[in-house]
KOLLUMVEX-632753 format. One line per field, with one value per residue (C-alpha): chain; residue number from 1; x, y, z. Coordinates in pm, 1 decimal. Example, Ala and Ser with C-alpha at 12.3 -4.5 7.8 and 13.67 -1.06 7.14 Angstrom:
BEGIN
cadena: c(A|A)
num: c(1|2)
c1: c(1230.0|1367.0)
c2: c(-450.0|-106.0)
c3: c(780.0|714.0)
! end
This chain:
BEGIN
cadena: c(A|A|A|A|A|A|A|A|A|A|A|A|A|A|A|A|A|A|A|A|A|A|A|A|A|A|A|A|A|A|A|A|A|A|A|A|A|A|A|A|A|A|A|A|A|A|A|A|A|A|A|A|A|A|A|A|A|A|A|A|A|A|A|A|A|A|A|A|A|A|A|A|A|A|A|A|A|A|A|A|A|A|A|A|A|A|A|A|A|A|A|A|A|A|A|A|A|A|A|A|A|A|A|A|A|A|A|A|A|A|A|A|A|A|A|A|A|A|A|A|A|A|A|A|A|A|A|A|A|A|A|A|A|A|A|A|A|A|A|A|A|A|A|A|A|A|A|A|A|A|A|A|A|A|A|A|A|A|A|A|A|A|A|A|A|A|A|A|A|A|A|A|A|A|A|A|A|A|A|A|A|A|A|A|A|A|A|A|A|A|A|A|A|A|A|A|A|A|A|A|A|A|A|A|A|A|A|A|A|A|A|A|A|A|A|A|A|A|A|A|A|A|A|A|A|A|A|A|A|A|A|A|A|A|A|A|A|A|A|A|A|A|A|A|A|A|A|A|A|A|A|A|A|A|A|A|A|A|A|A|A|A|A|A|A|A|A|A|A|A|A|A|A|A|A|A|A|A|A|A|A|A|A|A|A|A|A|A|A|A|A|A|A|A|A|A|A|A|A|A|A|A|A|A|A|A|A|A|A|A|A|A|A|A|A|A|A|A|A|A|A|A|A|A|A|A|A|A|A|A|A|A|A|A|A|A|A|A|A|A|A|A|A|A|A|A|A|A|A|A|A|A|A|A|A|A|A|A|A|A|A|A|A|A|A|A|A|A|A|A|A|A|A|A|A|A|A|A|A|A|A|A|A|A|A|A|A|A|A|A|A|A|A|A|A|A|A|A|A|A|A|A|A)
num: c(1|2|3|4|5|6|7|8|9|10|11|12|13|14|15|16|17|18|19|20|21|22|23|24|25|26|27|28|29|30|31|32|33|34|35|36|37|38|39|40|41|42|43|44|45|46|47|48|49|50|51|52|53|54|55|56|57|58|59|60|61|62|63|64|65|66|67|68|69|70|71|72|73|74|75|76|77|78|79|80|81|82|83|84|85|86|87|88|89|90|91|92|93|94|95|96|97|98|99|100|101|102|103|104|105|106|107|108|109|110|111|112|113|114|115|116|117|118|119|120|121|122|123|124|125|126|127|128|129|130|131|132|133|134|135|136|137|138|139|140|141|142|143|144|145|146|147|148|149|150|151|152|153|154|155|156|157|158|159|160|161|162|163|164|165|166|167|168|169|170|171|172|173|174|175|176|177|178|179|180|181|182|183|184|185|186|187|188|189|190|191|192|193|194|195|196|197|198|199|200|201|202|203|204|205|206|207|208|209|210|211|212|213|214|215|216|217|218|219|220|221|222|223|224|225|226|227|228|229|230|231|232|233|234|235|236|237|238|239|240|241|242|243|244|245|246|247|248|249|250|251|252|253|254|255|256|257|258|259|260|261|262|263|264|265|266|267|268|269|270|271|272|273|274|275|276|277|278|279|280|281|282|283|284|285|286|287|288|289|290|291|292|293|294|295|296|297|298|299|300|301|302|303|304|305|306|307|308|309|310|311|312|313|314|315|316|317|318|319|320|321|322|323|324|325|326|327|328|329|330|331|332|333|334|335|336|337|338|339|340|341|342|343|344|345|346|347|348|349|350|351|352|353|354|355|356|357|358|359|360|361|362|363|364|365|366|367|368|369|370|371|372|373|374|375|376|377|378|379|380|381|382|383|384|385|386|387|388|389|390|391|392|393|394|395|396|397|398|399|400|401|402|403)
c1: c(18982.5|19026.1|19103.0|19318.1|19006.4|18941.8|19300.8|19274.5|18951.7|19133.2|19405.5|19765.3|19940.8|20285.7|20242.4|20508.4|20318.9|20496.3|20362.9|20452.1|20442.5|20539.8|20813.0|20946.3|20986.4|21189.6|21524.9|21767.8|22071.5|21931.0|21660.2|21303.1|21140.4|20786.1|20681.8|20328.7|20375.5|20517.2|20227.1|19985.4|20095.4|20098.5|19733.9|19798.5|20130.1|19995.4|19682.8|19891.3|20146.4|19875.2|19717.8|20045.3|20181.3|20551.1|20547.3|20802.5|20775.0|20928.0|20946.5|21152.1|21305.7|21424.3|21576.3|21892.5|22034.5|21962.8|22250.9|22302.4|22345.0|22368.1|22196.6|21876.1|21880.8|21551.6|21720.9|21579.5|21230.5|21260.7|21361.7|21068.2|20825.0|20946.0|20884.1|20530.4|20455.4|20607.5|20802.1|21142.8|21159.0|21435.8|21622.1|21781.5|22066.0|21967.6|21641.4|21679.3|22026.9|22152.6|22064.9|21700.9|21677.1|21824.8|21621.8|21295.7|21388.4|21449.5|21110.7|20886.0|20507.5|20383.9|20719.7|20809.2|21109.7|21193.5|21411.2|21641.2|21538.2|21382.9|21534.9|21883.7|21799.1|21774.8|21497.6|21255.5|21214.5|21325.6|21117.3|21212.8|20928.4|21157.4|21403.0|21123.2|20962.8|21294.6|21332.5|20969.7|21039.3|21317.5|21089.2|20812.1|21046.9|21050.7|20675.8|20351.2|20108.5|20121.7|19950.9|19961.5|19953.4|20193.2|19941.2|20206.6|20359.9|20053.0|20088.4|20430.1|20469.0|20743.1|20828.6|20709.1|20395.2|20280.9|20461.5|20489.5|20117.7|20060.1|20290.2|20127.2|19777.3|19719.3|19511.7|19472.2|19584.6|19385.5|19558.5|19493.5|19132.0|19087.7|19259.7|19051.5|18732.2|18819.1|18900.2|18566.9|18400.6|18585.6|18484.2|18172.1|17957.3|18044.2|17858.3|17836.2|17963.2|18280.6|18586.1|18938.1|19245.0|19553.8|19902.0|20259.0|20531.1|20444.2|20113.5|20215.4|20190.9|19826.9|19687.4|19548.2|19365.9|19231.8|19102.0|18900.3|18787.6|18640.7|18361.2|18324.2|18420.1|18216.7|18518.2|18891.9|19127.1|19472.3|19786.7|20155.2|20405.6|20153.1|19933.5|20174.3|20117.9|19745.3|19811.7|20036.3|19759.5|19535.7|19792.9|19948.8|20315.4|20458.4|20816.9|21067.0|20802.0|20794.0|20640.6|20577.0|20518.2|20464.0|20159.4|19986.1|19769.5|19640.4|19571.9|19382.6|19169.9|19095.8|18993.6|18753.8|18613.4|18569.7|18356.8|18155.7|18097.7|18002.4|18308.2|18435.7|18811.3|18961.6|19308.7|19514.0|19423.1|19744.3|20080.5|20393.7|20699.1|21072.9|21372.5|21536.0|21434.9|21446.0|21713.7|21531.1|21818.2|21879.7|21519.1|21668.1|21400.6|21295.4|21095.3|20856.5|20633.0|20262.1|20140.4|19826.1|19834.0|19824.1|20107.8|20405.0|20725.7|20939.1|21232.3|21028.2|20918.5|20583.6|20638.0|20302.2|19942.1|19868.6|19636.2|19336.9|19370.6|19384.2|19053.7|18905.1|19005.9|18882.0|18543.1|18531.0|18596.4|18361.4|18047.8|18218.6|18062.8|18364.6|18719.9|19033.9|19358.9|19687.2|19989.9|20106.4|20012.8|20369.6|20715.7|20569.6|20909.4|21002.2|20798.4|20762.3|20587.6|20388.8|20076.6|19899.7|19935.6|19844.2|19527.9|19410.8|19484.4|19289.0|18997.6|18989.2|18998.3|18704.3|18502.8|18181.4|18218.1|18449.2|18803.2|19094.4|19456.9|19607.0|19942.4|20290.3|20386.6|20032.1|20045.6|20395.6|20275.5|19986.2|20226.7|20505.4|20265.2|20134.9|19778.5|19589.7|19555.5|19214.4|19086.3|19078.1|18860.5|19159.6|19529.2|19648.1|19987.7|20020.7|20010.6|20103.3|19880.1|19585.4|19623.2|19649.9|19341.3|19147.9|19279.2|19101.6|19420.0|19455.1|19700.4|19919.5|19936.2|19558.0|19501.5|19736.2|19539.9|19210.9|19317.2)
c2: c(13780.7|14098.6|14047.0|14225.2|14372.4|14564.3|14686.7|14800.2|14984.7|15176.4|15278.9|15159.6|15417.9|15481.4|15225.0|14961.2|14630.6|14318.5|14010.0|13680.8|13453.4|13091.4|13086.6|12753.7|12608.2|12302.7|12387.4|12198.4|12413.4|12758.0|12629.5|12625.7|12293.6|12387.8|12753.0|12682.9|12852.7|13165.7|13187.2|13145.9|13469.9|13682.0|13800.4|13944.4|14107.6|14249.1|14393.5|14571.6|14701.8|14819.1|15010.5|15194.1|14998.2|14944.8|14565.7|14367.8|13994.7|13754.1|13375.8|13079.7|12822.2|12482.3|12416.5|12623.6|12612.5|12970.7|13114.5|13220.7|12933.2|13010.6|12681.8|12817.5|13171.3|13322.4|13498.6|13254.2|13293.1|13673.3|13661.7|13433.9|13657.8|13950.2|13752.1|13664.6|14023.9|14161.3|14414.1|14439.8|14299.6|14423.5|14167.4|14228.4|13994.5|13990.0|14004.6|14269.8|14412.1|14705.7|14550.8|14499.1|14844.3|15021.5|14812.3|14889.5|15255.9|15274.7|15131.1|15365.3|15342.1|15035.2|14853.7|14516.6|14380.1|14032.5|13999.6|13701.6|13370.5|13430.1|13108.6|13250.8|13404.6|13179.0|13396.3|13292.9|12934.1|12967.2|12792.5|13074.3|13329.6|13620.9|13537.0|13505.6|13830.0|14015.0|13902.7|13996.2|14346.3|14389.3|14272.1|14503.7|14801.9|14745.2|14782.0|14959.2|14674.0|14293.3|14066.2|13692.3|13489.3|13199.8|12923.8|12654.2|12795.6|12883.9|12566.8|12688.4|12905.5|13110.9|13477.1|13596.5|13382.4|13413.6|13697.8|13961.4|14004.5|14089.3|14389.7|14544.3|14594.9|14257.2|14112.8|13782.6|13775.0|13622.8|13284.4|13230.0|13342.6|13093.5|12807.8|12854.7|12874.9|12546.4|12371.3|12477.2|12293.0|11982.5|12020.4|12231.6|12208.7|11879.5|11748.7|11368.9|11117.5|11251.7|11049.7|11095.6|10942.3|10929.4|10820.4|10910.8|10731.2|10719.7|10618.8|10804.4|11132.6|11063.0|10897.1|11217.1|11314.9|10959.8|10981.5|11291.7|11163.1|10844.8|11069.0|11271.1|11084.4|10819.3|10643.6|10635.7|10510.5|10419.3|10400.8|10485.3|10354.2|10391.5|10121.3|9845.2|9905.0|9857.7|9541.2|9408.0|9482.9|9254.1|8978.3|9000.2|8951.7|9288.0|9180.2|9464.7|9731.3|10045.5|9944.6|10113.0|9817.7|10039.2|10187.6|9855.1|9866.9|10213.7|10101.5|9795.7|10017.3|10255.5|9971.2|9847.0|10194.6|10248.5|9934.5|10039.2|10391.4|10269.4|10428.6|10230.3|10188.2|10066.4|9910.8|9801.9|9465.9|9446.8|9623.2|9671.6|9520.6|9506.3|9380.4|9724.1|10087.7|10259.7|10510.9|10844.5|11032.9|10822.6|10688.8|10360.4|10094.6|9919.9|9630.2|9581.7|9279.3|9299.3|9077.5|9049.2|9261.6|8945.8|8779.7|9015.6|8806.2|8829.6|8981.2|9236.1|9594.7|9744.8|10068.8|10149.7|10036.2|9785.0|9801.9|9641.9|9883.0|10176.4|10064.0|10007.0|10349.8|10521.7|10354.2|10469.9|10828.9|10829.5|10943.4|11164.2|11502.6|11602.5|11465.7|11540.9|11380.6|11402.3|11186.8|10993.2|10630.4|10525.7|10643.9|10872.8|11034.4|10720.0|10646.4|10276.0|10363.6|10670.3|10502.1|10466.7|10835.3|10925.9|10712.7|10882.4|11226.4|11138.0|11008.5|11340.1|11530.4|11321.3|11331.6|11536.7|11703.3|11944.6|11807.4|11923.9|11824.3|11864.9|12025.0|11882.2|11583.3|11551.0|11900.2|11832.1|11507.5|11677.3|11921.5|11669.5|11427.1|11696.4|11750.4|12071.6|12242.8|12373.8|12015.6|12025.8|12232.7|12348.1|12263.7|12358.1|12516.1|12362.0|11987.6|11999.1|12298.9|12135.2|11814.5|11995.0|12200.5|11881.4|11732.0|12015.0|12179.1|12552.2|12684.8|12959.5|13167.6|13174.2|13242.5|13542.8|13686.0|13642.1|13848.8)
c3: c(7908.5|7704.4|7337.8|7084.9|6923.7|7245.3|7244.1|6883.3|6956.7|7231.9|6985.4|6973.1|6756.0|6897.8|7177.8|7237.8|7226.6|7354.2|7172.7|7339.1|7034.7|6983.5|6720.2|6845.1|6498.3|6393.5|6238.4|6019.8|6091.2|6013.1|5778.1|5911.1|5821.5|5934.1|5965.2|6086.6|6422.7|6262.2|6019.4|6308.8|6479.4|6162.9|6193.6|6540.1|6451.3|6125.3|6288.6|6551.3|6299.8|6060.7|6350.7|6417.6|6713.2|6767.9|6791.1|6993.9|6925.1|7177.2|7196.3|7306.2|7073.6|7188.4|7529.0|7573.3|7924.7|8031.2|7829.0|7465.4|7220.9|6845.5|6762.4|6916.9|6780.6|6668.9|6376.6|6115.1|6261.8|6255.1|5888.2|5803.5|5992.2|5781.2|5463.1|5573.0|5672.3|5356.1|5564.1|5726.1|6078.5|6304.7|6514.8|6853.1|6944.9|7312.4|7508.7|7778.5|7708.8|7508.1|7170.8|7268.4|7423.6|7119.2|6872.6|7051.2|7089.7|6715.9|6615.9|6421.8|6437.2|6251.0|6257.6|6407.2|6595.2|6724.3|7033.5|7088.6|7245.7|7588.2|7722.1|7680.1|8020.1|8325.2|8468.5|8193.4|8311.1|8674.9|8939.6|9178.2|9175.6|9255.3|8976.4|8724.5|8840.7|8812.1|8451.3|8382.0|8518.5|8262.0|7981.7|8101.9|8071.0|7694.1|7646.6|7730.8|7658.0|7657.0|7406.2|7473.0|7152.4|7215.2|7274.6|7260.3|7580.2|7791.0|7999.7|8121.7|8431.2|8269.0|8312.0|7971.3|7987.8|8349.1|8528.8|8256.3|8178.3|8543.9|8505.7|8196.7|8053.7|7889.1|7606.7|7421.2|7058.5|6776.0|6793.6|7163.6|7126.1|6841.0|7024.0|7339.7|7133.7|6963.6|7290.9|7436.3|7147.6|7266.4|7629.6|7683.4|7370.9|7204.0|6899.8|6885.0|6797.8|6960.0|6854.1|6991.6|6825.4|7046.2|6945.8|7023.3|7209.3|7579.3|7731.5|8048.4|7854.6|7773.8|8088.2|8237.8|7919.7|7876.1|8232.4|8138.6|7799.7|7945.8|8071.1|7749.9|7432.6|7254.1|7102.4|7173.2|6902.7|7032.7|6817.6|6818.7|7068.7|7350.8|7195.6|7295.6|7665.6|7600.0|7399.2|7676.2|7926.9|7720.0|7764.4|7416.7|7334.2|7218.6|7147.8|7177.7|7112.6|7321.5|7653.6|7987.9|8216.2|8520.5|8346.7|8281.9|8599.7|8507.1|8150.0|8273.1|8496.4|8208.8|7978.4|8244.6|8297.4|7925.5|7903.9|8208.8|8071.1|7724.5|7564.7|7268.1|7318.0|6990.1|6969.0|6667.0|6513.5|6309.0|6315.6|6107.1|6276.2|6226.9|6420.0|6408.1|6419.5|6077.1|5977.1|5977.8|5814.3|5505.1|5488.5|5369.5|5297.0|5616.9|5464.9|5757.7|5809.0|5889.8|6174.2|6384.6|6698.7|6912.4|6719.7|6744.1|6738.8|7051.9|6860.6|6665.0|6733.5|6636.7|6441.6|6279.1|6267.5|5991.9|5689.7|5863.2|6154.8|5912.7|5760.9|6106.6|6235.4|5918.7|5968.4|6331.2|6219.3|5921.0|6108.1|6368.4|6441.2|6653.4|6628.8|6828.8|6716.6|6905.3|6831.8|6522.4|6468.4|6396.1|6298.2|6030.5|5962.9|5765.8|5450.5|5533.1|5861.1|5756.9|5620.7|5956.7|6038.7|5680.8|5700.6|6020.3|5875.4|5559.7|5768.7|5956.4|5628.5|5504.0|5828.3|5808.5|6145.9|6326.4|6320.3|6535.6|6486.6|6831.8|6759.0|6809.8|6596.5|6460.8|6310.1|6177.6|6021.4|5842.7|5679.5|5616.6|5449.6|5217.7|5338.3|5265.4|5603.2|5498.5|5499.6|5880.9|6110.2|6313.7|6345.9|6692.5|6753.7|7099.0|7159.0|7527.2|7596.9|7420.3|7618.9|7952.8|7872.5|7793.8|8118.8|8299.9|8425.2|8484.0|8225.7|8377.9|8059.4|8021.5|8390.1|8369.3|8076.0|8261.0|8564.7)
! end
């Protein structure tokens, strides 16, 4: 995989460089609530602009249905990128139409433009190879060189991620190079003890990565909504908690394999419960009750790990040489159910080893809960991409850059 440093050494002055970034940031109307992904691409964009390239930044945002939708415009992200760069960033109101063409044509050396949401075009996400390739051809006409730096999208076989780099000289940006280097530390050259904390809503989303980790990790800490399927598999009452009954046989098999392989699989010993889900808009007090994990009332729902579990998980992370964390421990968006996620984040910050926050809701939680990002070894920009890499899957966006 060629890197941006090789591109810069070849010279980029006057070249049109297409940077596939990940500007898929959360929005409250037009207000960005977490700009972490924008900040992550700044080093690549700035290096190219400083070297005299004409930089065209492209990304998706949300899940529009292959047609323009103002709610998913990249205009706020383009404005924020300009603020972070300390320079004006042009914005094209389409991706491959007259606005994009004229905006790119008007770029001077060292200037940056953002084109509109790639997913406003059906060809970006099409499962039809020819349709995707046709859209990639139009994108390729805008540029001379491709730089892949949208790690959060490399697990998608989309036109701008997979097809476009095959049509232009292609290089990996600084973010992708960093992310891949970090993931190799979690798979190829692991320092032990290696502890993995997994949370989030659905156990089905994590089964494949658990399957791989049972041969690599020393400890697995399970929290979030997925924990209740594990507790049910142990024969516990889980009330109205999130439960995937069809996954119980797989969970039972994994628990048996963990014991056989000497992997410590740690489940909650107490949980916070309530008879109703909290209001995440008003953040009205929820007044949860703490109960033992094997004593959840039939009419109650588990919404966070309890205080004893927080202490237990912190102790299991205290001596870790390598930690990977993906998925919150509870409904962290509400203050009454944020303490479990906060405790795990604090334990990672205090751990002596190399700590990785695996993107997605975990990265959002770290920022929302006010942690210093420098307290962690790495905060990934791609939760889904990180998990699929750890599962051992071939990621289309990385494979395209390696050709």
